N, C-alpha and C positions, 0 to 999 in steps of 0.2 A: 399521894397523886389523887387526881381527880378522874372517876370513871367516866365512862360513856354511859348515856341513856339511851337504849336502844330503841327509844320512842322519839327519839328528836335528835336533831343534830345542829353544833351551835348555839342550842335554845329553842330552836324552831322545830316544828313536827317533821317528820321525815315526808319528804313529797315530788312529785315528778314535776320538773322545771320545762317550760318552752314546748308543752303539748305532749311532755312523754318521757324526756330523757331524767334519769334518777340522779342528783348530783352526788359525783361522789369524791368529792374534797375531804369528808370525815373518813371515808374509807383509806385513802393513801396515807392521811396524816395515822392511822391506826396502823396500818402495815409497817409503817415506817418506826415507829415507836416500839411496835413489838420487834423488828429487826433489831434497832438497836440495844433493845433491853436484852436479848438473845447474846448478841456479840458480849455486853458486860457482864452478863452471867458466863457464859465460857471463859472469858477472862479469870473473874474472881475463881470459878471453879479450880480451874487451872492451876492456882495460886495455889488453892487448898489441898489438891493431890500432890504437889510438888513437897509442901512441907509436911505432910504425912509421909512421904516416901524418904523425905530427907531425915525426920526426926520423929517420928512413930507417931506424932500429934497434929493436930493446925493449931495456928493462933487463934484466941477468942476472938479477936479481931476481924480476923480474916472472917470467921465462920459469921458475926453480925454483918459485915457488908454484903457476905453471898445470900444471908437471910433477908435482908433487905432488898436485894437486886431480884430475888427470886420472887417476893412479893409483888412487885410491882413487874415482874414478866409473867405471873400469872393473874394479874389485873387485866394487863393488855392485852394478853390471850384469849380472856374472858370477854373484854370488851370487844374486840374483834370478831369472835364467834359470837355474840349477839347482835351485833351491826348485820353479819350476814344472815341471821335468822330473820332480823328486822326486814331486810332486803327481800328476800326469799319471800316473809310473809305478805307485804306488801304487794310484790309481783302477784302472788296468788290470788289477792283480793280485787285486784286490778282487773284480772282476767275472769273472774269466777260470777255468774250471774247469780241472782237471789236466790235460785232455786235449791245452790249446794254444790259444789265441787262438778259444775259444770253442765248438770244435766237437768234437761228439761222436765218441767212436773206436769202431769196427766191434768185434765178438768176435775176428776175424779180425788187426785191428792190435792189438789189446789182448794177444793170444797172441805178436805178432810183436814186441811191445814187450820182454814178459816176457824171450822168447829172447834180445833183443839185448842186456838187460840181463846176462845170464849170459855171453853173448858178451864184453861189455867186463869184466868181471868175473873172470870163470874163464877165458875164451877157450873155453868150450864151442859148437860150431858145432852138433851133432847135426842137428836137423833146419831150422838158420835159413833155408836157402836156400829150402825150400818153402813156410814159414810166410811168407818176404819174399814169395813170388810170388803166394800167397794175398791177403797185404795189400795189397799194392801192386801186382799186376799185370804184375812186371817178376822177369827174372830173372837172377842175378849169378853169374859165377865167383868161389867163393870166396876163389881164387890174388888177385883182382883187388879185393876187400875187398867188404864189404856195404854195402846202399841205408840209410842214416839211417830210422827209423821216423819217418812223417810228423810226429807231433806234434812230434817235437824238431826235425827240419829245419824247420817252422812255427816254432819256437821261435826257433832259428837265427837266421832270415830276418827275424822280428820286430825281434829285437836288433840286428840287421844295420842295420836302417830306424832303430834309433834313434841308432845311434852314426855310422854314415857320413850325413854332410850330402846327399850328392848321391843316394843311394838315399831318402833322406826326401824328396825333391824332384821327383826323374825319375818317369816313367813305367816302371814295372818289366813286363816280359813273360816268361813260362813257355813255354819250346820244348821240343821232345822231340828234335829233331836239330840241327847245327851248320851248317847251310846257309839260318838262318833270312835272309830278306829283306824288307824294308818297301819299297813302292812309295809313291812320293811323286807327287802331282799338282803340276806347275810351273804350272798353271794356263796352258797355252796355245792353249784354245779360243778363236776369234774370234767376235765377235757385234755386234748392232748395230742401230738403230733404222732401220725402211723405212717408206715411202709404200705404199698396198695394189697399186699398178703398179710399184713398184722391182723390179728384180731382185735375187735373195736368193742370194749366193754362199755357195757351200758353205762350212761353216767349218771352221779346220782341226784335225788330229785332237789329242787333249788331250796334252801332255807328259806323260807319266809316266818319272820317275826311280827308278831302283831303290838302294836302298841296303843294305850288307850288316854288320853291326855286326862287326866282329872278336871272335873267341870266344877265351878262354885258360883254364888251368887253374890254379887258386889252389889254394894246400894250406896247411895248417897241421901241425905234429907234437907235439902237447903230451905230457908223459911223468908217468907218477904211478908210483909204487913197489906193489911187490904188496902191500905192507901196505893201503896205503890203499885197495884196491880189496878187499881182504878184509875192511874194517871194514863192519858190517852197517848204519851207520849214514851210510857217505859216499854221498853221489848221485853216481852215474857220470854219469850221463846230463845232470845238471844242471854238473857239472863240466866235462864235454865240450864243451857248449853255449856255457858263458862263455869257454872258453880259446879256442874256435875264434871267435866272433864278435869277437874282440879283433884277433886276427889278421888274419881277412878283412878287417876295417873299416879295418885301418891299410893293406896294400896296396891294396883298393879305391878309399881315399880320394885316393890318388895316382895311380892308374891313371884313374880319372873325368874327373879333371881336365887329367892332363898326359901319360898314356900313350900310346906311340907307333903301338899298333896291331900290334905284331908281338909274339905269342904272351900278349895282354892287350886290353882294352878301349882304343880310342882315345879318349883326352880330349879335351874342347872345347878347348883352349887349343893344341893339337897341328894345328888344321887354318887353313888360310891364310886371312891377312885382307885387307880392302882398305877403303879411307875411301868408296869409293864407295857408294851404295843405288842401282842403277839398273842396265839389260841388260847394263852391263860388266862387274859381277862375276859370277864364274860359281858355278854351281849349287855347293853344298857350300862356299863361300868365307863367311867370316864379316864383317860389317862392324864396323869398329872405328872409335871417336871419341877422337882425341888432345887431352891434358890441355893443350895450347898450351906445354907448357914442357920441356926435355931430362930434368930429374930430377924431374918432380913436376907439382903444381899451380902457376898462375901466381898471384900475390900476392891478385890481384881477381877474377878468373874461373872458379875453382875450382868453384862452385857452377852457372855457366852450363855449364860441360862436361857436369854429368852431368843437368843441366835438356836439354840437347840428347841426350845417350845415350836419358834416359828417353823423348822424344817422337820419337828414331829406330824406335822400337817402333812398330809398327802398331796401332791402338787394341784390338784385339782380344786382341792378345798382352799390352796394356801392363796392363790390368785385371787381369790374372792373373801379372803380374810381379813376380820377388823379386831383390834385390840379391845376389851372392856375392862376400867378400872375406875374408882373413885380419885376425884383431883389430888390429894394427898399422896395418893401413889404415883400419880403423873409427875409430881413434883420429885419423887426419889428416883424414876427412871431418866428423869432430864439428866442428870448427874452422871449418870452411865456411858461409856467410852466402848469401843470395839479393840481389839488387839493393835490396829494401825494408829490409835489417839484419836478418831473420830467420836462424836456425838453420835448415836443412834436416833434422838429424839430431833426431829426439826419441825418447827410451827409452820403452820400452812399461813404463806404470805400473799394468797391470794384470795378471790372472793368464791371462786371455785373448789380451792384446794384445803382439805381436813390438814389439822395435825398428824404428821405421819411418826411411827415408830418401828424401824426398820424396815423403810418403805413400806407399811401398811397403817391404814387410817386407824386414827384413836378416837374411841368414842366413850363419854364419860359417864360416869353413872352412879351417882352418890351413894347408893344403896350396896355397892360391892364394900367388901369387907376391907380395912386397912390392914397395911404391913404390921402382921403380929405373927408369935410362934403358932405353927399348925393352920393359920390362915389361908384361904385361896383369894388373894387380892386381884389376881390378873385372870382374865381370861381371853382367847384368841381363838376365833370361829368364822366358819362360811357361816354365818345366822340363818342366811334363808333357809338353809340343808340343815343346820342344826336343832334348832328351836321353831316350833310350832305354837303359834297364837291361834285359842279356837273360840270363836264369837259363835253362841248359840241365839238365834232368833234375832230379836231387836231389842231397844230400849223402852221399858214400861213403865209408867207413871201413875202415881194413886193422888189426888188432891186430899188433903185433910185440913179443913178450917174449925175444926172444935179441939182437937188434942191441946193446943197450944196457944189458946188466944192471947191477945189479939194478932198473933202470926199463922198464917195460912202454911202449913208444911208441905211438901212436896217430896215424895217417897218415890226413890226413881231406882229402878233395878236393872240389871243386866248380867246375863248368865255367861260368867270365861271360863276359859280352859287354859292350859298350856303344860308342854311337857318336851323334852328333847326327844327328838326322832331319830339323827344320826349321830349316835354317840365317836364316829368316826370323825365327825366333822368339827369337834370343838377340843379343846385342851385347856387345862386349866395350870396356873405356876401354886405351888405349895409351898409356904414357909417352912423349910425343915432342913436339917443337916442332912 
């Protein structure tokens, strides 16, 4: 199967036609393809399930046929999602001024940006320190690097949201110090109904818990030749932003999921878990729901386990929840049916509709574990309430033309933290009997 290139349509770059409308021919084609592949997938899987029910095992030819159809389905779904992202990106670029994210730059910020570009290309520091103090209201020792202009920093952050699935779902908090703490109300106050002459016992104090997300420094060090930098058409700012967002997103993607909290964020899979959902589960401990089988889903109860997981969330969190899992796990849950014989996974056959599992959107995060004994391959959460990403200050950069001649190194750093804030807003699936 030939997959779609998200940067082109029918061999041509995506572009608006007739002064503004984007051609949706390729979108319609892919939507029809996903729908057709999914129907083929359901038919083949139904045949496999009948064979298992009748004889205890499926025909190898049926398994082979299903694997091929599933590969085509996965490819077409990925292509459709890529096209949706490409159209979203194009829409943002069309409507975004040069200053970044639609925000106007002040004269001081424009002057700072020009000076910063001179620093990137030629190493000219001149009055860069004074200019950044006027533009950003901060002062930085040049030996420790300079603060990236706000417009570039916003572009980097925006791209990180696009690339890192956790950033796109979690709540992002900007802080100025490393001692950020979040107070969480554990709802310990007592109350009740009384008659007019009944005693009114004093209510207990509210149980406030403090959560301090671990913050660490993330860095990237892209290299460019001086020839590249001397090229009048070379956009050093855009190049730095692109190189940095790729490296930062890779590191963050792992840390927000499984980071141990030592010099980095604490990922949500690093917290202690328990099967209980009552007073015996300590604050900060996450609830897990077991699959019922030591190495995966049971033959008949897989959908029931995910239904239990969905309704383990309180109603307020459930209505804003999203699933998170890696692509191989998506391939597993696609085969599951509920007790009425309906498939619980549905592809998003519209531009504004994501893939759904039991009616809730599915976010693909390749850093999530695969299905294996004792693994936690699926998370379900109201991510805005469950997980906070903490960004401290801005992005800083130090130009180094000496260490790796003939290359100029750009040492870019950013301080980032992360932690689970509300342990009631997230549930995990554990592969266990």
